[in-house]
C-alpha positions as CSV (number, residue, x, y, z in Angstrom):
1,X,0.0,0.0,0.0
2,X,1.4,3.4,-0.9
3,X,2.4,5.8,1.9
4,X,-0.2,8.3,3.0
5,X,1.4,11.6,1.9
6,X,-1.2,13.6,3.8
7,X,-1.8,11.8,7.1
8,X,-4.8,13.2,9.0
9,X,-5.4,12.6,12.8
10,X,-9.0,13.6,12.6
11,X,-11.4,16.6,12.4
12,X,-10.1,19.5,14.4
13,X,-13.0,22.0,14.0
14,X,-15.6,23.4,11.7
15,X,-15.8,27.2,11.5
16,X,-19.1,28.9,10.5
17,X,-19.2,32.5,9.4
18,X,-22.4,33.9,10.8
19,X,-24.2,37.2,11.1
20,X,-24.3,37.3,14.9
21,X,-22.0,34.9,16.7
22,X,-23.3,35.6,20.2
23,X,-26.8,34.6,19.2
24,X,-25.6,31.6,17.2
25,X,-23.6,30.4,20.2
26,X,-26.8,30.7,22.4
27,X,-28.7,28.6,19.8
28,X,-26.0,25.8,19.7
29,X,-25.8,25.8,23.5
30,X,-29.5,25.7,24.3
31,X,-30.7,23.8,21.2
32,X,-27.9,21.3,20.5
33,X,-26.3,21.1,23.9
34,X,-22.8,22.5,23.1
35,X,-20.5,24.0,25.7
36,X,-18.9,27.4,25.2
37,X,-15.2,26.7,25.8
38,X,-13.2,29.6,24.3
39,X,-13.7,33.1,23.0
40,X,-11.9,35.7,20.9
41,X,-13.1,39.3,20.4
42,X,-12.7,42.8,21.6
43,X,-12.1,41.7,25.2
44,X,-9.1,39.5,24.1
45,X,-7.6,42.2,21.8
46,X,-9.2,41.0,18.6
47,X,-10.5,44.2,16.8
48,X,-11.7,42.5,13.6
49,X,-13.9,39.5,14.6
50,X,-15.7,37.8,17.5
51,X,-15.5,34.0,17.7
52,X,-17.1,31.5,20.0
53,X,-15.7,28.0,20.3
54,X,-18.5,25.4,21.1
55,X,-17.7,21.8,22.0
56,X,-19.5,18.6,22.6
57,X,-17.8,15.2,22.7
58,X,-15.1,15.4,20.0
59,X,-17.1,18.0,18.0
60,X,-15.7,21.5,17.9
61,X,-17.6,24.3,16.2
62,X,-16.3,27.8,15.9
63,X,-18.8,30.6,15.2
64,X,-17.3,33.8,13.8
65,X,-18.8,37.1,13.0
66,X,-17.1,40.3,11.7
67,X,-17.1,43.5,13.7
68,X,-17.3,45.7,10.5
69,X,-19.0,45.6,7.1
70,X,-15.8,45.4,5.0
71,X,-14.3,42.3,6.6
72,X,-14.2,39.1,4.5
73,X,-16.4,37.4,7.0
74,X,-19.1,40.1,6.4
75,X,-18.8,39.6,2.7
76,X,-19.1,35.8,3.1
77,X,-22.3,36.1,5.3
78,X,-23.8,38.7,3.0
79,X,-23.5,36.3,0.0
80,X,-24.1,32.9,1.6
81,X,-25.9,33.6,4.8
82,X,-24.6,31.6,7.8
83,X,-22.5,28.8,6.5
84,X,-19.4,26.7,6.9
85,X,-16.3,28.6,5.8
86,X,-13.5,26.5,7.2
87,X,-13.2,22.7,7.5
88,X,-10.2,22.2,9.8
89,X,-8.4,18.9,10.1
90,X,-5.6,18.0,12.6
91,X,-2.4,16.9,10.9
92,X,1.1,16.1,12.2
93,X,2.7,18.8,10.0
94,X,0.7,21.7,8.6
95,X,3.6,22.8,6.4
96,X,4.0,19.4,4.8
97,X,0.2,19.0,4.3
98,X,0.3,22.4,2.5
99,X,3.3,21.5,0.4
100,X,2.0,18.0,-0.6
101,X,-1.4,19.2,-1.5
102,X,-0.4,22.4,-3.5
103,X,2.3,20.6,-5.5
104,X,-0.5,18.2,-6.6
105,X,-2.7,21.0,-7.8
106,X,-4.5,22.4,-4.8
107,X,-4.8,26.2,-4.6
108,X,-3.2,27.7,-1.5
109,X,-5.3,29.9,0.7
110,X,-3.1,30.4,3.8
111,X,0.7,29.7,3.6
112,X,2.2,27.7,6.5
113,X,1.9,30.0,9.6
114,X,3.1,29.6,13.2
115,X,1.6,31.7,16.0
116,X,3.1,31.7,19.5
117,X,1.9,32.7,22.9
118,X,2.5,31.6,26.5
119,X,0.9,28.2,25.7
120,X,3.2,27.3,22.9
121,X,3.2,27.3,19.1
122,X,0.1,26.8,17.0
123,X,0.8,25.9,13.3
124,X,-1.7,26.0,10.5
125,X,-2.1,26.3,6.7
126,X,-5.1,26.1,4.3
127,X,-6.1,25.3,0.7
128,X,-9.2,26.2,-1.3
129,X,-12.1,23.8,-1.6
130,X,-15.4,24.0,-3.4
131,X,-17.1,27.4,-3.5
132,X,-15.7,29.8,-0.9
133,X,-14.9,26.9,1.5
134,X,-11.3,26.4,2.7
135,X,-9.7,23.3,4.1
136,X,-7.4,24.1,7.0
137,X,-4.5,22.0,8.3
138,X,-3.9,22.4,12.0
139,X,-0.9,21.2,14.0
140,X,-1.6,21.3,17.8
141,X,1.3,19.2,18.8
142,X,3.2,22.2,20.3
143,X,0.2,24.0,21.7
144,X,-1.6,23.6,25.1
145,X,-3.8,26.7,25.3
146,X,-7.5,27.3,24.9
147,X,-8.2,26.6,21.2
148,X,-5.5,28.8,19.6
149,X,-3.6,32.0,20.3
150,X,-5.9,35.0,20.7
151,X,-8.6,33.0,22.5
152,X,-9.5,33.0,26.2
153,X,-11.0,30.1,28.0
154,X,-14.7,30.4,28.8
155,X,-17.1,28.9,31.4
156,X,-17.3,25.4,29.8
157,X,-13.6,24.9,29.9
158,X,-13.6,24.5,33.6
159,X,-16.8,22.6,33.9
160,X,-19.1,25.5,34.8
161,X,-21.7,25.2,32.1
162,X,-24.9,25.9,34.2
163,X,-27.9,23.9,33.2
164,X,-26.7,23.3,29.6
165,X,-25.8,19.7,29.4
166,X,-24.8,17.9,26.2
167,X,-27.3,15.8,24.3
168,X,-25.0,12.9,23.6
169,X,-23.4,14.1,20.3
170,X,-20.0,12.4,20.1
171,X,-18.1,13.1,16.8
172,X,-18.4,14.2,13.2
173,X,-19.2,11.2,11.1
174,X,-19.1,12.9,7.7
175,X,-19.7,16.3,6.1
176,X,-21.5,16.7,2.8
177,X,-20.8,19.2,0.1
178,X,-23.1,20.4,-2.6
179,X,-21.6,21.4,-5.9
180,X,-23.0,22.5,-9.2
181,X,-24.2,20.2,-12.0
182,X,-21.2,18.7,-13.7
183,X,-18.7,19.5,-11.0
184,X,-18.9,16.4,-8.8
185,X,-16.2,14.4,-10.6
186,X,-13.8,17.4,-10.6
187,X,-14.0,17.5,-6.8
188,X,-13.8,13.8,-6.5
189,X,-10.5,14.0,-8.4
190,X,-9.4,17.0,-6.3
191,X,-9.7,14.9,-3.0
192,X,-8.2,11.9,-4.7
193,X,-5.2,13.6,-6.3
194,X,-4.3,16.5,-4.0
195,X,-5.2,14.9,-0.7
196,X,-4.9,11.1,-1.3
197,X,-8.5,10.3,-0.6
198,X,-10.3,7.3,-2.1
199,X,-13.8,6.8,-3.3
200,X,-15.9,4.8,-0.8
201,X,-19.3,4.8,-2.4
202,X,-21.2,6.1,-5.5
203,X,-24.9,6.8,-5.7
204,X,-26.4,7.8,-9.0
205,X,-29.8,9.3,-10.0
206,X,-31.4,5.8,-9.9
207,X,-30.4,5.4,-6.3
208,X,-31.5,8.9,-5.1
209,X,-34.6,10.0,-7.0
210,X,-38.3,10.6,-6.9
211,X,-40.9,11.3,-9.5
212,X,-39.8,14.9,-9.5
213,X,-36.1,15.3,-8.8
214,X,-32.8,13.5,-8.3
215,X,-29.2,13.9,-7.2
216,X,-25.9,12.1,-7.7
217,X,-23.3,11.6,-4.9
218,X,-19.8,10.2,-4.4
219,X,-18.3,9.6,-1.0
220,X,-14.6,10.3,-0.5
221,X,-12.5,9.2,2.5
222,X,-9.0,9.7,3.7
223,X,-6.4,6.9,4.2
224,X,-7.4,5.9,7.7
225,X,-11.2,6.3,7.1
226,X,-11.6,9.0,9.8
227,X,-12.6,11.7,7.4
228,X,-15.5,11.2,5.0
229,X,-16.7,13.8,2.5
230,X,-19.7,12.9,0.3
231,X,-20.1,15.3,-2.6
232,X,-23.5,15.8,-4.2
233,X,-24.5,17.4,-7.5
234,X,-28.0,17.9,-8.8
235,X,-29.4,15.6,-11.5
236,X,-31.8,16.4,-14.3
237,X,-35.5,16.0,-13.1
238,X,-39.0,17.3,-13.7
239,X,-38.6,19.8,-10.9
240,X,-35.9,21.5,-8.8
241,X,-33.8,19.1,-6.6
242,X,-32.8,19.9,-3.0
243,X,-29.2,20.3,-4.2
244,X,-30.2,23.0,-6.7
245,X,-32.3,24.7,-4.1
246,X,-29.3,24.8,-1.8
247,X,-27.1,26.2,-4.6
248,X,-29.7,28.9,-5.4
249,X,-29.9,30.1,-1.8
250,X,-26.3,29.6,-0.8
251,X,-25.2,31.4,-4.0
252,X,-22.7,28.7,-4.9
253,X,-21.3,25.4,-3.7
254,X,-20.7,24.7,0.0
255,X,-21.3,22.4,3.0
256,X,-24.9,21.1,3.0
257,X,-24.9,19.1,6.2
258,X,-22.8,17.8,9.1
259,X,-23.5,14.3,10.4
260,X,-22.9,13.9,14.1
261,X,-22.7,10.5,15.8
262,X,-24.4,9.5,19.0
263,X,-24.4,6.4,21.1
264,X,-28.1,6.6,21.9
265,X,-30.1,8.2,19.1
266,X,-33.4,7.9,20.9
267,X,-32.1,9.8,23.9
268,X,-30.3,12.4,21.8
269,X,-33.3,13.1,19.5
270,X,-35.7,13.2,22.4
271,X,-33.6,15.8,24.0
272,X,-33.1,17.8,20.8
273,X,-36.8,17.9,20.1
274,X,-37.5,19.0,23.7
275,X,-34.9,21.8,23.0
276,X,-36.9,23.0,20.0
277,X,-34.8,21.5,17.2
278,X,-37.1,20.6,14.2
279,X,-36.6,17.4,12.2
280,X,-37.8,16.1,8.8
281,X,-40.6,13.5,9.1
282,X,-41.5,10.6,6.8
283,X,-45.0,9.1,6.5
284,X,-46.0,6.7,9.3
285,X,-46.3,3.9,6.6
286,X,-42.5,3.8,6.5
287,X,-42.6,2.1,9.9
288,X,-45.2,-0.5,9.0
289,X,-42.8,-2.6,7.0
290,X,-39.6,-1.5,8.7
291,X,-38.6,-4.8,10.3
292,X,-39.5,-6.7,7.1
293,X,-37.0,-4.4,5.2
294,X,-34.2,-4.2,7.7
295,X,-34.6,-7.2,9.9
296,X,-34.2,-7.4,13.7
297,X,-33.0,-4.3,15.4
298,X,-32.4,-3.5,19.1
299,X,-34.5,-0.4,19.2
300,X,-38.4,-0.3,19.7
301,X,-40.0,0.5,16.3
302,X,-42.8,2.4,18.0
303,X,-40.3,4.8,19.6
304,X,-38.5,5.3,16.3
305,X,-41.8,6.1,14.6
306,X,-42.7,8.5,17.4
307,X,-39.4,10.4,16.9
308,X,-39.2,10.0,13.1
309,X,-35.8,8.1,13.2
310,X,-35.0,6.1,10.0
311,X,-33.2,2.8,9.8
312,X,-31.1,1.1,7.1
313,X,-29.1,-2.1,6.9
314,X,-26.3,-3.3,4.7
315,X,-24.1,-6.4,4.8
316,X,-22.0,-5.1,7.7
317,X,-24.9,-4.1,10.0
318,X,-27.5,-1.3,10.4
319,X,-27.6,2.4,11.2
320,X,-30.2,4.8,12.6
321,X,-30.4,8.3,11.2
322,X,-32.5,11.5,11.3
323,X,-32.1,14.9,9.6
324,X,-33.0,18.3,11.0
325,X,-34.7,20.9,9.0
326,X,-32.4,23.8,7.9
327,X,-31.0,25.5,10.9
328,X,-31.5,29.0,9.5
329,X,-33.9,30.9,7.3
330,X,-32.2,30.1,4.0
331,X,-32.8,26.4,3.1
332,X,-29.1,25.6,3.2
333,X,-27.3,24.0,6.2
334,X,-28.8,21.2,8.3
335,X,-27.6,18.4,10.6
336,X,-27.8,14.6,10.6
337,X,-27.8,12.6,13.8
338,X,-26.5,9.0,13.2
339,X,-26.0,5.9,15.3
340,X,-24.1,3.1,13.7
341,X,-24.3,-0.6,14.5
342,X,-21.7,-2.0,12.1
343,X,-23.0,-0.4,9.0
344,X,-20.5,1.9,7.2
345,X,-23.1,3.1,4.7
346,X,-25.1,6.3,4.5
347,X,-28.7,5.0,4.5
348,X,-29.3,4.2,0.9
349,X,-32.5,2.4,1.7
350,X,-33.9,5.7,3.2
351,X,-33.0,7.9,0.3
352,X,-36.4,7.8,-1.4
353,X,-38.5,8.4,1.7
354,X,-36.1,11.1,2.8
355,X,-36.0,12.8,-0.5
356,X,-39.8,12.9,-0.7
357,X,-39.9,14.4,2.8
358,X,-37.5,17.1,1.7
359,X,-39.6,17.8,-1.4
360,X,-42.7,18.3,0.8
361,X,-40.7,21.0,2.7
362,X,-39.5,22.5,-0.6
363,X,-43.1,22.7,-1.8
364,X,-44.1,24.6,1.4
365,X,-41.3,27.1,0.6
366,X,-42.5,27.4,-3.0
367,X,-39.2,26.0,-4.3
368,X,-40.0,22.6,-5.8
């Protein structure tokens, strides 16, 4: 087996550019159960942006807003609304990751940089990905401070998080990108050639379609399988697909959804619903033949039906999954909650039911 020229330890963080980071942080804390662990802003000497680091399990989100209208973050949110701007992965050597990927054709976004404070040296670099998204390489091996230089620890860092407990979200399972018609294969080649990823799965418009619309998707993963990036593009159909709706409202390609793992999806979704998070629903008929379709599962089907959780099985096991509605006014970014029992798939058996559920939402928005 060839040597992995771009080894990745795992997902480091996902940074959203948002219109109001303070309010977004409140939403992620009270809605999704995240803890606020670090902050950068005027009080820490940052005169340009305010950023809130939110953590739960191994998931780390950074919510950043600009403090003036001419900052690149302001321009990003003006065009795209709130959205994922930075996908950051932890690597052993940020300079090497940058050199290896750019020499294979990636476009550099941030040259290798080292920032030092009393906690050590924080190293990073970045390359451009689809749309205005960048992929950041982070090396924390020489740094022991709160998140990165310029950040101060906040209440959650020392366990004082008030009544805001986590909901059981553990890690990022995969992150899905939407690209324009005809661009999927170009980005598949980008991940394969510049970063050494391999194709795990391929779904075409026969797999993911309804009477009205369709999409195509390929799943790319890195050498150790820790990072998975499905890439979607719209397919021709009678009406507008969910991918095209995203592209229209995000004004270009970008991250469509983030899938978060949990060890107990029933408890997690119950808590999320109590916190006011809204989920897509499928018709109750889906559950009438569930065990005929997927076989014996450990969870009570009546409880899954009550919460709207979907199930799928492949040759390696089964999985449970559910999708939120978009988490902002533009029909763009949403979340998936997933619990795996052996299956390494993405719920192929649920695609049609899920797609029809999304189309019902699109119709309500007047966008089908």
